[in-house]
C-alpha positions in Angstrom: 88.3 91.0 128.5 86.0 90.7 125.5 87.4 88.1 123.0 86.2 87.0 119.6 87.1 83.5 118.3 86.7 82.9 114.6 85.6 79.4 113.8 84.0 76.7 115.9 86.2 73.8 115.0 88.2 71.8 117.6 90.7 74.6 118.0 88.1 77.4 118.2 85.9 75.4 120.7 88.8 74.4 123.0 90.2 78.0 122.9 86.8 79.4 123.8 86.4 77.0 126.6 89.8 77.7 128.2 89.2 81.5 127.9 85.7 81.2 129.3 87.1 79.2 132.2 89.5 82.0 132.9 86.6 84.5 133.2 86.8 86.2 129.8 83.7 87.3 127.8 84.0 85.1 124.7 82.0 85.0 121.5 82.6 82.4 118.8 81.7 83.2 115.2 81.1 80.2 112.9 79.9 80.3 109.3 78.4 76.9 109.5 75.2 76.0 111.4 77.0 74.0 114.1 80.4 73.3 115.6 82.9 71.0 114.0 81.3 70.9 110.6 84.4 71.2 108.4 88.0 69.9 109.1 87.0 68.8 112.6 84.0 66.8 111.3 85.9 63.6 110.2 89.6 63.9 110.6 92.0 61.1 111.6 91.6 61.9 115.3 95.1 60.7 116.1 96.8 62.1 119.3 100.5 61.4 118.7 102.6 64.3 120.1 105.9 62.4 119.6 105.5 62.5 115.9 104.8 66.2 115.5 107.3 67.6 113.0 107.5 70.9 111.1 106.9 71.0 107.4 109.9 73.3 107.0 112.4 70.4 106.9 115.5 69.5 104.8 114.4 67.9 101.6 110.8 68.9 101.9 110.7 71.4 99.0 111.6 68.5 96.6 109.0 66.2 98.2 106.3 68.9 97.9 107.0 69.5 94.2 106.9 65.7 93.6 103.6 65.4 95.3 102.1 68.3 93.4 102.9 66.4 90.1 100.9 63.4 91.2 97.4 62.7 89.8 95.8 62.7 93.3 98.0 65.3 94.8 97.7 66.0 98.5 99.1 69.5 98.0 97.7 71.9 95.4 98.6 75.5 94.6 96.1 77.9 92.9 97.7 80.1 90.4 98.5 82.9 90.1 100.1 83.3 93.5 99.7 86.6 95.3 102.7 88.5 96.5 102.2 87.7 100.1 101.9 84.0 99.2 105.2 84.1 97.3 106.8 85.8 100.2 105.5 83.1 102.6 106.8 80.4 100.3 110.2 82.0 100.2 110.4 82.2 104.0 109.3 78.5 104.2 112.0 77.5 101.7 114.7 79.3 103.7 113.5 77.6 106.9 114.1 74.1 105.4 117.5 73.7 107.0 118.5 71.2 109.6 119.3 73.8 112.4 115.9 75.6 112.2 114.1 72.3 111.7 115.5 70.8 114.9 114.7 73.9 116.9 111.2 74.1 115.6 110.6 70.4 116.2 111.6 70.8 119.8 109.2 73.7 120.4 106.4 71.9 118.6 106.8 68.7 120.6 106.7 70.6 123.9 103.5 72.2 122.8 102.1 68.9 121.6 102.7 67.1 124.8 101.3 70.0 126.8 98.2 69.9 124.5 97.7 66.1 125.2 98.0 66.7 128.9 95.3 69.4 128.7 93.1 67.1 126.7 93.4 64.5 129.5 92.8 67.0 132.2 89.7 68.4 130.5 88.3 65.0 129.6 88.7 63.7 133.1 87.5 66.8 134.9 84.3 67.1 132.8 83.9 63.3 132.4 83.4 63.6 128.7 82.4 60.4 127.0 83.1 60.1 123.3 84.4 57.3 121.0 88.1 56.9 121.7 90.7 54.2 122.1 94.1 54.0 123.7 96.9 53.1 121.4 96.8 52.7 117.6 98.5 50.6 115.0 100.0 51.5 111.6 100.0 48.7 109.0 103.0 48.4 106.7 101.6 46.9 103.5 104.8 46.5 101.6 108.6 46.0 102.1 109.0 49.5 100.9 106.7 50.8 103.6 108.9 49.0 106.2 112.0 50.7 104.8 110.4 54.1 104.6 109.1 54.0 108.1 112.6 53.6 109.7 113.4 57.4 109.8 110.1 58.0 111.5 110.9 55.4 114.1 114.1 57.2 114.8 112.1 60.4 115.4 110.0 58.4 117.9 113.1 57.1 119.7 114.5 60.6 120.0 111.2 61.8 121.5 111.1 58.9 124.0 107.8 57.6 122.5 107.1 53.9 123.2 106.4 51.7 120.1 106.7 48.1 119.0 107.6 46.7 115.6 105.3 43.8 114.9 105.4 41.0 112.4 102.1 40.2 110.7 101.2 37.4 113.1 102.0 39.6 116.1 99.8 42.4 114.7 96.9 40.0 114.3 97.3 38.9 118.0 97.1 42.5 119.1 94.1 43.2 116.7 92.2 40.0 116.0 89.8 42.0 113.7 92.4 42.2 111.0 91.3 40.3 108.0 93.4 37.1 107.6 93.2 37.5 103.9 94.7 41.0 103.9 98.5 40.8 103.1 100.8 43.2 104.9 104.5 43.1 105.9 104.3 44.2 109.5 103.0 47.0 111.8 104.0 49.6 114.2 102.1 49.7 117.5 102.0 52.9 119.6 100.5 51.9 123.0 100.7 55.3 124.6 99.1 57.3 121.8 95.4 57.4 121.2 92.6 58.0 118.7 89.3 59.8 119.3 86.2 61.2 117.6 87.2 64.8 117.2 83.6 66.0 116.3 82.0 64.3 119.3 84.6 65.8 121.6 84.1 69.3 120.1 80.4 69.1 120.4 80.6 68.0 124.1 83.1 70.7 124.9 81.0 73.3 123.1 78.2 72.6 125.6 80.6 72.9 128.5 81.9 76.2 127.0 78.3 77.5 126.9 77.9 76.6 130.6 80.8 78.9 131.5 79.3 81.8 129.5 80.8 81.4 126.0 78.4 82.6 123.2 78.3 80.9 119.8 77.1 82.8 116.7 76.4 80.2 114.0 75.6 81.0 110.3 77.8 84.0 110.7 80.5 84.7 108.1 83.5 87.0 109.0 
């Protein structure tokens, strides 16, 4: 089958590779001059399937509105909104109930754990070498951070994700590079999760995709 993939970010590249491996005739169209030049260029690179959760959650509409009112808002809305955007926002608002949230979270986690398994399979099969590290640590800088992280820890417990709650001195034993002058109130260590350089991985896999017949068209807007 002839298949077009729009965008050569991490999702586009991995999709193209899998399709090429299955014998399809794949062409990837990318408006930039290379793969992984936008969101996949320098994201957090965290692989943490246990903490995947839908945005359509109880209480989320109020949180979103509160964030939009902040000076450095992580969420912004461009006005005026189109009719289809208003329709989407209404569907999202109606989905912010506990029953649908729990169902969606179950489906998302299943997909996330499968995705991590595929990542490991591809990385090991192709012997891809990129900057990565097993496990990561979240610093809790204030007492408020320690309190606010508790619901998230319950999410990890329910998903069966291993984690450790560390006091500052324990965190410095795990990571000696932590500045001794930096004050914080604890940390969460997740030994089975990982971090990696998304752009490096995408560029390596793009080369492998080309080897199985995938064509990339750069500087090509759609």
